[in-house]
N, C-alpha and C positions, 0 to 999 in steps of 0.2 A: 504494499499499499504506500503510495506516494505521501510524503509528508507536506505540510504547508511550505515549508523551506524549499523542498523539492519542486513543488508547483510553481512558485515564484521563480525560481531559477529557470524552469522549463519554458516558462513565458517569456521572460526577458531574453534567454539565449535564443529561442526561435525568432524573435524579431531583430535580434543582432544579426542573424543568418540573412535576414531579408534586408540588410542595410541600414538598419535603425541604430542611432547612437543611444547606448544605454546611459541615461541621465539619473543622477542621484535624486532621491526624493529631497523635495525643499524642507525647510523647517515647517513647523506647523504653525508658526505665526506668519501670515502673508506680507511679502514685502512690496507688491505692486497692485494691491487691491484694497483701498480704504474701507470698502463696504463689508469686508469679511472679518469675522473675530478669528476664526481659524481656518487654515486650508481644509476644503471638504471636498476636493476633486482632483484629478490628475492634471487638468488644464489650467490650474490657476498660476503656475509658475510660468506657462507659455502664453500668457494673456497677450503680452504685447508683440509676440510673434504672430499670433492669430490676426491681430488688428493691423499688423503690417509696420508699427513704429519701430520694430526692432527685427535686426537679422542676425543669425548665427551661422557657424560654419557648416551646420547640418540641416537638411529639410525633413529628416525622418528622425522620430525620437521614441523610445519605449522607457517607462518608468514604473517602479512600485512606489506609489505615493502614499507616505502617511496622512492619515484625515482623522479629524475630529468633528463629530456633530453633538455639539451640547451646549448650545446657546444661539439666541437669535432666531432667523427663520428655520435654520436647519437643527433641530433639537430632538434627538432621539432619547434623551435621558429618562423619561418617564417610563418608557417600554423596555428599557434595558433590563435583562434578566428574566423578564416574564413571556417573552416571545423568542422564536427560533432565530431570528436574524436581525434584531436590533442591537445596535453597538454605539457606544461613545467614540471608541477608536476602532478604525479598520483601515486596510491596505487596499488601495485602488490600483489594480494592474491596468495599464493602458498603452496604445500605440497612437502616435501622431503623425500627421503630416502636414507641413507648412508649405501648400503650393506645389507639392509633389504629386504624389498618386490621389486618386480619388474613389469614387464609389465602387468599381469593379475589383480593384485590387484590396480595398478595404473589406469588402465582403469575402473575397476570396481568402484572405489572410485569416480572418475571423473562423471561417468554416474549415479550413485546412487544420488550424491549430486544435479546434475543439474536436473534429472527429478523427484526426490522424494523430497528432501529438498526444491529446488527452484521452483519445480512445472512446469518446462517447457516442453511443449508437444513433445513426441518422434518424431512426424511426422514433426516437424519444424527444426529438427537437421540433419546435415550432419558430416561425419568424414572423415579425411585424413590420409593416411600412407605412409610411404616411399615405392617407388614402389617394392623394393625387401624384405620388411618386412612382410613376410607371417605369422609369428606369430601374430603380431598385428591385421592383416586383420581378422584372424581366431577368436580372441578374441573379436573383435568387433562384428562378426557373431554370437558368443555365446551369447553376451549380448543381441541379438535380433534386431541389425541394419540390415536393408536389404542391400543385396550386392550393388545395385545400389545407396545407400547413403554412401558407403564406398569407397572412391576415391584415387587411387594410384597416387602418385606425385613423379616425378623423379627429381625435382629440389632441390637446397640447402634449399627451404622454408621447407623442411621435413627433413633436416639433419642437427644437430647442431655440431659445433665445439667450443671448448674453445679458441682455437688459431691455428697456422699452425700445432702445435704438441700437443699432451696431449689428454685429455679424448673427446670422440666424441660419436655420435650415432643418430639413427633415430628418428624422431618425429612423434607423432600424434596429430591432431588438431581437435576441435570440432567447428563447424560452425553453426550459427543460420540464418534461411531463413526468412527474414522480408516480404516475400510476393511479387508477381508478379506487385504490384502498385509501386515498387521501381526498377528502372533500375540496372541490374547486373545479372552475372552468377556464377554457383558454381565454387570452386576452381579448377584451371586447365584449365578452358574454356577461350576462347578469353575475354569474358566479365567479368572476374574475379575482375577487378578493381572497379566495380560498388559497390553500397551500400547495395544491396539485400542480399548478403551473407556475414555474419560478423564472423570472428574468435572470439570466446569467451574464449578459453582455449587452452593452448599448453602444451604438455607432452612431456618431453625429455627423452629417454632411454639412459643413459651413460653406454654403453656396450663396447665400443672399445677404444684402444688408437692407435692414429696416430703417425707415425714417420716421419723423415725429407725425407726420400726417398719415402714417399706417401704409405708404407706398413701400414697394420694395424694388430692388434691382441686383443683377447679378454681380457678385464680387469679382474683382479682377484675378485674386487669388483664392482659389477654392482649397479648402482644407479638411483634415479628417481629425476628429477628437472621440477616443473611444474609452470606455471604462467598464471593468469588470471586478467585482469585488472579490479579493482572494479568499476571504472566509466563506463565501457562498459557493464558490466553485470548489473549493477544498471540501467542503461538507459533501456536495454531489459526488466527487471522485472518491471519496472515502465511504460512500455508501449510505449517506444520511441525508435527510432534509433539515437538520438542525445544526446551525454552526458551531453550536457550543459541544457537539460531539466530535469536533476535529481533534487531531493530536495535540495541538498546540493548546487549545482550550481544556482538554482532558487533563494535561500536565499541570496546569495552573489550578484547576479545580481540585485536584488530588493533592496538590501542595497545600491549598486553603485547608482542606479537610483534615491533612496531617498536623498543621499548627494549631487547628482548634479542636483536635480529637473528636470529630464528627464524622457522619457518614457523608460521603461526597454526593451521593445521590438521594432518591426518595424525597421526603418532604422538605429536607434542608438544602436541596439541590438550588432553588432560585438564589439562595443567599450566597452560595459559592459562585454561581454564575455572574451575579451582581459584581462580587469581589474581584473575579478574574478579569471582567472586562474594565472595571474602574482601575485596576492596578496597571493596565496598559496605557489608559489614557492619561492618568496622573504622571506616570514614569516618562513616558515620551514627552508630555508638556514641559516637565522640569528638565529633561535633557535638552530640550530646545529653548530653554531660558526663561520660561514662565514660573513665577514663584506665587505660594497662595498669598492673597491679600483680600482687601474688603471691596475691591471695586475692579472693574474691567475684567481681563481675561484671568487674573489671579483670582477674582471671586469665583468665576466658573470653576476653575481647578479646585478651589476649597470645597465647593458644592459637591463636587464629584467625590472628592476624598471623603467628605463627611456622610455621604450617602452609603458608601462601601463600609465605612466605620460602623454606621448604625446596623447593617447587616452582619458585621462580625460580632456585634454586641447580641444580636438576636441568636447567633449560635452559641452563646454563652461564653464568649471569650472575655477573660478578666483583664488581660494584658494586651499591649498593641500587637496588631496582627500584620498589618499592611507591610511594614517595613521587612518583615521576615520572609516575605514572599519575593522579593525584589531579585535575589540570586536566581530563583526558577525561571523569571522572566528573562533575565540576561542570558541565562543558558539556552532558553528557546529563541530569543530574537536578537542576541547580541552580535551574532556574526553578520546577519544581514544589515544591522544598524548598529554600527561601532560606538556611536555618540552614546548610547545606553550603557555600555560598560564604562565609558569615560566619566559618565555622571552618576554611577552606581553609588558611591559614597554619600553624595550630596542627595539623591533621592532618599536613601535609606534613613539619613538623618533627619530630613524634613518631613517624610512621613511619620517617623516615630515621634518627633516633636510635635506635629499637628494632632495625632491622635491622643497623646498624653494630655494635651490642652482641652480636646474635644470631650475627653471621658470625663472631666471634672464638671460638665454641665449636662452629659447627655443624660445620666440616670435622673436628675432633677427635672430636666425638660420632659422627659417621657412620663414621669408622674404627674406633671402638670397637664399633659395631654390627656392622660387617663381621668384625671379628675374632672377636666373639663367635659370629656365625654359622657361621664356618669350622670351628669345633669342635664342631658339632652335627651329629646325624645327620639323614639325609634327612627332612624334614617335621616334626622336632621343634621345639617352641616355644621361643621365647626365654625364658630364666629370668627370674622376677620380680626378682631381684636385680639382673640386668643392666638391666632396664628402668628399675628405680629409680635406678641408677647414673646412667644417662643423664638422667633427670629431675632428680636432686639436684645432679648435678656440671656437666652440659652444658645444663641448662635445656630439656630435650626433654619436653614434655607427653606423657602416656602415649598420647593419640590420635595425636600425631605419629609416635611409634614404631610404633604399629600401623598407621598409614598407609604408612609406609616398607616394613614387612613385608609388607603386603598385596600389594605389587608382587612379592614373591618367594615368595608362596604360603604364608607362615608366620603364626603368631599369637603372642601373649604370654601367658605364664602370669600372668594377672591377680591370682589368689589369692596367687601369691607376690609380686607387686607390692604387694598391699594389706598383707601381712605386714611387708613391708620398710618400708613407710610407717608402720605402727602402731609398729614398733620404734624408729624414729627420733622417734616422738611428733611427726610433723608437724601442724601445725595444720589444723583442719578448714577446707574451703572452702565452708562453708554460705554461700550467696549471695543469701538474700532478707532483707530488713529487715521488721521488724515495724510495725504502725501502730496498735496499741493494741486494746484489748478491743471486741470486735464488738458486744456489747450496749450499751456506753456510747457507741459512735459512732451506734448507732441512736437513743440517747437525744438526743443533739445534733441530729439530723436532724428528730426530733419536735418539738423545741423551735422549730427554724427554721421548720418547717412551720405552727406554730401561731402564733408571734410575729413571723414575718417576719425580713429580714436586717436586723443592726445597721447604723445609720447612721454611719460615721466622720466626726468634724468636726474631727479634730486637725491637719489642715492649716492652719485658720485660727484655731484657738482651743486654749486650754490649760484652760478652764473650760466647764462646760455643765450643764444640768439635763435630767433624763431620768425614765424611769419604770422600775422593777424588773419585767422580764418573767418572769424564773425565776431560782430559787436551787437550787444542786446541792450536796449535801454527801454525801461517801462514795459518789459515784456514782449517787445517787438524788435526784429531785426532792423538796424540802422546802418548806414554806410560810414558815419564817423562819431565820435564822442568829443566835444568841443571843450574848450578850457572852463573849468568851473563845474562841469557836468559829471555825473555818476552813471556807470553802467557796468556790464559784464564784458570780458575780452577772452575770446577762445583762440588760443595759439597752437601751431602743429606740435610744439614740443614745449616743455616747461621744466624748470628746476623747482617750482613752488610745489609744496605739498599741499594737498587739498584735505580739509577736515575729514577725518575718518578714524575708526578704530579707537576714540578716545583722545587722540592727538589733535590739537588745534591746528589751523591753517597757518602757513608761512605768511609773513609780511614783507613787503620790500617796494621795489619801483619797477615800472616798465617805461622804457624810452625808445623813440624812434632813432633808429641807426643813421638816418639821413640827417637828423638834427637832434642831438642828445638833449638839447634845450627843451624839446617837447617831451614832457615827462609826466607820469601819472603815478600816484600812491596806491599800491595794492594793500587793501585792508581785509581780505577775505578771499578764500579760494574753495570752491564747492565743486563736487562731482555730480554730473547728470547723466542722463542716458544710460542708466545702469553702470555707471562709473566709466562709460567710454570717454566722456568729456571733462576736461578740468576747466572750469569758468574762474576768471580771476576778477573780483570786484575793484573796480579803479574809479578813482577820482582824477580828473586831469588838472593838476596844478598850474601846468603851462603848456600852451599849444594845444593842439588837437591830435587825435589818434584816428587813423583812417583803416578800413578793410583793405587788406593786401599789404600794409606797411611791414617792412622788415624791422624787428625790435630787438632791443636788448633787454633781458630779464635778470634783475638781480635781487636775490633774497637778502634779508636783513640777517647778517652772519650771526651777530650776538644774540639775538632773538632765538634763531635755529639751534645755537649751540646750547642755550639753556633749556630748550624743548627737548633735545637729544638726551640730555643728562636726566632729565627727569622721567623720560619714557624708558630709558634702560634702567633707571632705579625702580620703576614699578614692576619690572620683571623680577629683579632680585627681591624685592619686597613681596611679591607673591610667592616666591619659593621659600623664603624665610618665614612667612606665615604659615605656610603648609608644614614646615618643620617644627614649628613652635605650637601650632594648634591641632593639626591632623591633617588627614587626605580630604576631609569634606570641605575643606577651604577651596573655593573657586571664585575666580573673578566675576563679578556682576556688574562692573562698569568702571570706567577709569577717566580722569581728565588729565592730559599731560600738556600743560601750559608753559608759557616761558617764566612764570613768577612762581610757580608751586606744582605740586602733583596731588591728586586725589585718586584714591584707590577704594572701590567698593567691592566687598567679598562676603561670601556666605558664611555667617557664624552667629550664634544665636545669643552670645553675652558679651559684655565689655571685656576688653583685654585687662589682665591685671598689670600692676606696675612692674612686676617681674617679666611678664611676657612682652611688654612693650620694650623693655630693655634689651631683651634677648633678641627680639627682631631687629632692632636698631643696630645691635652689635654685629649680628650675622651679615647685615647688608654692608655696613661698613667694612667688615673682615674681607668680604669678595670684592669690594671697591679697591681696598689696599693691594689685593692680589695683582692688580693691574694686568690681567690677561686680555687677549684679544677678544672683542666682540665679532663673532663669526656668523655670516649669513649664507644660507645655500638655498637653491631652488630645487624642489624634489616633489613627488607625488604625495598626496594626503596620507596614503597608506605607508609609504617609507617614513614619513615624519611621525607617525604615530607608532611606527616600529622603533623608532629612537627615543620614544618616550615624551614626544612633544605635547605641551599643553595647548588644547584649542579652547577657543571661547564658545560655550554652550549657546547652540542655537544659531551659530554662524555658519553660513553655506560656503564651502570652498570649491574652487574649480580644480581642473586637472592638474595644476601645479600651485604649489603654495610656497611662500617665503619662510623660511626657519631661521629664528634668531637663537644664537647659543652664547651663553657667557658664563664664566666662573668655573673653577675647578674643585671637584670633590668626588669622593667614592659613591656615586648614586645608581649606577648601572644604566645611565642615560646617555644618549650620544653615541657617536661613531665609536669612540673608545671606552664606554661606560664611565667616564670621568667628568661629565658636564653638569654643572650645577643647576642652571637654568635652561631650558631649550622650550621655546614657544613659537607658535605659528603666528606671524605679525608682518604687517605691511608698512609698520612706521619707520621713522629715521632713529638712528641710535648712534652712541659714542664708538669710536674705534677701540678704545681700551676701556676697561671698567674704571681705571683710575681717572679717566677724564671727567668722571661724575663728581669727582672732588670729595665731598662729604655728604653724608645722609642724615637729616634731623627730622624726627616726627614731631610734628606740632599738636595734633590731637587724635583721639579715637572716639567715634560717635556712632550713634544708631542712624543709618540711612533709610531703612524701612524694616518691616517685620523680619527678622532673620537675617538682615544684611547690615554689615558694620561698615564705617567709612573711615579710612585713615587719611589725613592730610599731612604732607611733609614738604620739605625743602631740600635741594641740592646745590651743589656748585656755589657760586658767588652768593645767592641768597641765603644759603645755610651758613656760610662764612660770616656774612653780615649778621645774621641772627645770632650766632655764637659770639661774635664779638660785642654786640650790644649786651648780651648777658654777662660776659666777662667785665665789661665797664660797670654794669650795675654791681657785680660782686665786688669789684675793686672799689666802687664808691662806698658800699655798706661797710667795707672792711676798714676804709680809712676813717669812716665815722665812728665805728666802734673800737678802733685803735687795736686791731688784731691783724694778724696775716691770714689770707684766705682759708689755708689748711685749719685754722683754728676757729673759722667763723661759726661753724655748727655748734661747737662747744660753747662759744661766747653767745650765741643766740638762745641756746638751751638754758644757760645760765640767767640770763635776763628774763627769761620766761619763768623760771623758777623764782627769781628774785621778785619779779611782778606778782605772782601768785602769793608770795608771803607777805608783801606789802598789802596786797589787797586784803589778805586775812587780818592783817594788823589794823588796817583802816576800818574793816567792818566792826572788830572788837572795839575800837576807839568810839566809833559811832554809836555803838550799843551802850558803851559805858556812858558817853556824853548823854545819850537819850534817858538812860536811867537816872542820870544826876539832873535832869530837867532841861538840858540844852544850854548852849552858850548865852549868857545874858539873860537867863531865866531863873537864876537862883537855884533853888532846890526842885523847881517845877511843881505841877499841880499835886494838890493833895487828894487822897481818896475821899468820897463822901459816901454817906449810908442812904440807901433807897430802898424802902419797904424791907428793911432789916438786912440788906445786903451791902456790903461794901463795894463801892463802884469807883474804878480808876479809869479816867480818859485823858488821852493827850494826843495833840496835834504836832507831828515831827516833821522837820525839813533836813535835807541832806542824809536821809536814811532811804535804803531801797526798800521794795516790798519783801525781798529774801530776808532781810534783817528782822522783820516783824515777828516770825514764830519764836526765835531765841529771846528776843525782848519780852515777848508775851509770857514765855516761861518763867523769866526773872521776875516779872510783876506779880504773876500770880503766887510765886514763892514768897514774895514780900508780904502779900496781902493774907496768905495762909488760907483765907476763905474770903471769896468775893469774885467779881467780875471786872474785865479790863476791856477797854476799846482803844485801838491805837489807829491812827490816820497819818500815813506818809505821803506828804506832798514833794513828788519828785519834779515838779515843774510841768511836763507833758501828760502826767497822769497821776492818779491818786490810788494808792494801795490801802486796803481796809482790813484790819483783823480784829477779831473779838474772841475773848476766852473766859471760861468760868472754871474754878477749882473743881476738883473731883467730887467733893462732898455737894456741891449744888447742882450736878448734872441731872438728877432726878426731877428737879423743879424748875431749872432755868437751862435754856439752850443758846449756845454761842452762835448758832445758824440764825436764830431769830433776831439776835442783837446785829449781826452783820447786815443782815438783809434790810432792817430798818434803817441803818445808817447809810448804806449804799444808795437806798431809794431816795433818801432825803438829799444826798449829793448829785442826784440826777441820773444815777446808774440803775442797773437792774441786776437782779440775782445775787449770787453769793451762796456759798456752801461750804461744807466740811463735816466735822464731827460736833457732838453736843459740847465738847470741851473747847474744841478749837475750830474756828471757821475763818474764811477770807473772802474778800470781793474786791471790786475796784470801780472806779469812776475816773471821769476826766477832769473836774473842777473841785478844788478845795475850798472855794470861797464860802460854801454853805457848811463849813465843819462844825461850828456851834449847833446848827440845826440837826447835823447828824448825831452829836453827843445827846442833843436833847431827845431825839427819836429813841436812842438807845435806852437812855433814862426811863423814857414812857414804857418801853417794853418791860424793864425791870419794876416799874411801879404797878404794872398789871392794869 
């Protein structure tokens, strides 16, 4: 029996033999479609090829594309686990033609692969065509399919559109008949929703362009887009109509059962199915750079995680489960998708952390849900307010609550939930990111097609000569940019680095060779047209720049030097963090500017002072090694074989640039002695010693589970250290000690200060007991209702001095009550006390509350023998004393 891995390989290899380029799956986060939350089909990464704004070296491609459907328009989450074919994560096998072959070859390839390579009996297959597509109908007849097995479909199921306007065309689909022991009818019949006839392949003929008025015209370039779900064809080839019966899912389901000590099948099977599916989507999303959060893609990821975690809870799991299953997933899919193994440590750590956190509220949330249901009538829906409380207080996404209610035959009042959400003004979970104006994007692709790719010379030089190929101002092509005007300049070649990979763009000048006085300042450089073009943002300070001009391009050397030092330091920092904290550390973002560096990495707690010191010492040790920084161009597989670190979610081409630095016995690199080795397209120092010195400024939280270190290198770091040294010298001079004795001297001063503070406090209390300066022996106690009462207003005494003063006055009275009011200037402290023999009849709490209220304050509390309170104004001190006397008088 062929495994899913075998089936994937058979598909890709078949099309490779038919002249197709095997293209790696794109990351799950789409890069060229702002309308999508996640990639959900094979054609997404080829969108610009289909629309004609981009061209590549090949016109035929085949892929096994990672896809996720768990948010927005395409959302399968609610059905996952309960049906045979719904998934949040799936693989879409596809073959594509960009203006090369069309209908006949596309149909022939599909039929040959299915019937010959996969060996599916022809008499088990049906096909559909769009009702007016006679050409496709006749091609199927030519392939030997009987007419009664070619079904014309008039609905949108057999007509594809990229959007309201743009490329579109009819489809043809291939269906498999599972047999009459399963209910259902052929496509187009009233029983078509049954499981007997299952679509296994869809072929789209992109032959028309649709306009806003509804009219269509034939495309100049006709293309093919196909899709076949690996899980679905795998189930068929393995003799089942249920995707969860395939070898891959069986392995994950049995792993889940083993970890939870439960039966993999029977009544508990649905829980294992949910866990197996959600393990795939959560792991692949994190491998492609998505981390759990409370909005956007990260929130969808967290929803999937928590749904799986609830099903693990229903299996009786007391400890976190999901992270224990990751090795099984890597074993099943890691060879086809190496990024999964590379991110394994991060995936496991994040899953464990999320599950531990969610378990803290899961039990209480489920109890609240049960309590709410107990009070409802038969079949009544859960109120929106209760569902929102589960969401807001216990972290239950709405669909998790709906999933829990589904098992009980109930629903949620979703309108009420939306109302509760609006009332709290919860922030919107809009989940897509924009990528700029489509018309302007097309402009850049037009330039790239006309002028070709910009050649980057900046690895080897900071100066070059070139020719102006295009000038853009206000989003349109222009022939010149005049003095004082701002615009974008595209040159055939450039030494200027364009912002990417966390490294900021170079600055500098561009001047006309014919007249070097005609010069403009470059303040930014960006990549456009899928990184084919380097566009320089320029302000002409003198003269004009014209299309076709020969120009000199000069990068700001000092700025580039500082940027290089910071970028190389981030590589050393990354490795030092992994050494100090563990292999779960992975880069989550960076900024390599001229004045500082910033490095974001996966870690769930602040670094200790010892860890910060160890990291800084490691980085500086490798700087002092002063070893060469080496760069090599190689295949991604070769780079990974050397142990190179890649950025999660980044898609790499056939060749990558590998940057290595530092010497250590790591087992990485060509000779097993490379400290840091990363895939990187940025600019770097020649020797690690060129970094100079490395200083960490701060460590803080960037987001949940993400830390951020900010640091300095080179001249900026030396200046920072110089300023610190000046401050130390200045303090040493003032304290009249040498810097090595500074800590001892400061400690001595702190001890002396503490001793003096204690002495001052004692003197204040003694002075207060004596009645205060200029007050003679102070007020005398009076008798009220048979109780001796002593009251005093004090200045220069703090609130913390009152309790010991209170004890001394109580001791002097032997029996009685005391009220002390301390005016510290900006606030008033009040304390009252009664001796132990009076606690049964009089309360210090009553005395202090009466006094505080008279002073304009509120409250006060403590014990019957001692209570305290506070106010802001001591001007009514006499009234406060009188109020306390009134309490004693009864």
